[in-house]
C-alpha positions in Angstrom: 123.3 -177.6 -153.3 121.2 -178.8 -151.0 123.1 -179.8 -147.6 123.6 -183.0 -145.5 122.5 -182.7 -142.5 124.0 -185.8 -140.3 121.9 -184.3 -137.1 118.8 -185.7 -138.8 120.1 -189.1 -139.8 121.5 -189.3 -136.3 118.0 -188.6 -134.8 116.4 -190.9 -137.6 118.8 -193.6 -136.2 118.2 -192.7 -132.6 114.1 -193.5 -133.2 114.5 -196.5 -134.6 114.4 -199.2 -132.1 116.5 -201.8 -134.6 118.8 -199.4 -135.2 119.3 -197.7 -131.7 121.7 -200.0 -130.5 124.4 -199.0 -132.9 124.6 -195.8 -131.5 127.3 -194.4 -129.2 127.8 -190.4 -127.9 125.4 -189.0 -131.4 127.7 -191.5 -134.1 127.3 -194.8 -135.6 129.6 -197.0 -133.2 129.5 -200.5 -135.2 128.1 -201.4 -138.5 125.2 -204.3 -138.3 126.7 -207.3 -139.0 123.0 -208.8 -140.4 122.4 -208.1 -143.8 119.0 -206.7 -143.1 119.6 -204.5 -140.1 122.5 -202.9 -142.0 120.4 -202.4 -145.0 117.6 -200.9 -143.0 120.4 -198.6 -141.9 121.7 -197.6 -144.8 118.3 -196.4 -146.2 118.0 -194.4 -143.2 121.5 -192.5 -144.1 120.4 -192.5 -147.9 118.0 -190.4 -146.8 120.1 -187.6 -146.5 120.9 -187.4 -150.5 118.2 -185.6 -152.3 117.3 -187.5 -155.5 118.7 -186.1 -159.2 121.5 -184.1 -157.3 125.3 -184.9 -157.7 127.4 -184.4 -154.6 131.6 -184.3 -154.5 133.0 -187.3 -152.9 134.9 -184.8 -150.5 131.0 -183.3 -149.3 130.0 -187.3 -148.9 133.2 -188.3 -147.2 133.0 -184.7 -144.8 129.1 -186.1 -144.3 129.8 -189.9 -143.5 132.5 -189.0 -141.4 130.6 -187.3 -138.8 128.2 -189.9 -138.6 130.9 -192.9 -138.4 134.4 -192.4 -138.1 135.3 -195.5 -141.3 133.8 -193.0 -144.0 135.4 -194.5 -146.9 133.9 -198.1 -145.6 130.5 -196.3 -145.0 130.5 -194.6 -148.7 131.6 -198.0 -150.1 128.5 -200.0 -148.7 126.5 -197.2 -149.8 127.3 -198.1 -153.2 127.4 -201.6 -153.3 124.2 -201.8 -151.7 123.1 -199.6 -154.5 121.8 -197.1 -152.2 124.4 -194.7 -153.8 125.5 -194.4 -157.4 129.5 -193.3 -158.5 131.2 -191.9 -161.5 134.1 -189.1 -161.9 134.2 -188.3 -158.3 130.5 -187.6 -157.6 128.0 -189.2 -155.8 123.5 -189.4 -156.4 121.2 -191.5 -154.7 119.8 -194.4 -156.7 118.4 -196.1 -154.5 116.4 -196.0 -151.3 112.9 -195.8 -149.9 111.2 -192.7 -150.6 109.4 -191.0 -148.2 106.2 -189.1 -149.0 
């Protein structure tokens, strides 16, 4: 299984001038109120999930918990905004940008 690396995501958020304000001490401190910024942030986070790989809920929660304190809300945002899909306690990437 592909490992989920929170460091890569935090680094990507830190490099994006539109998202830097949401980071404090190497974690996402607040979720953007503007939907456009929130979707941009969720897209960056979704990049950690390899297409075609299913991840158990526990692993997803652990990963998201390192990035953001309210990991359950973050997980819900990712599903509601169709970056991740969920069934039978597993998550997989179903949307977002594809980096070339």
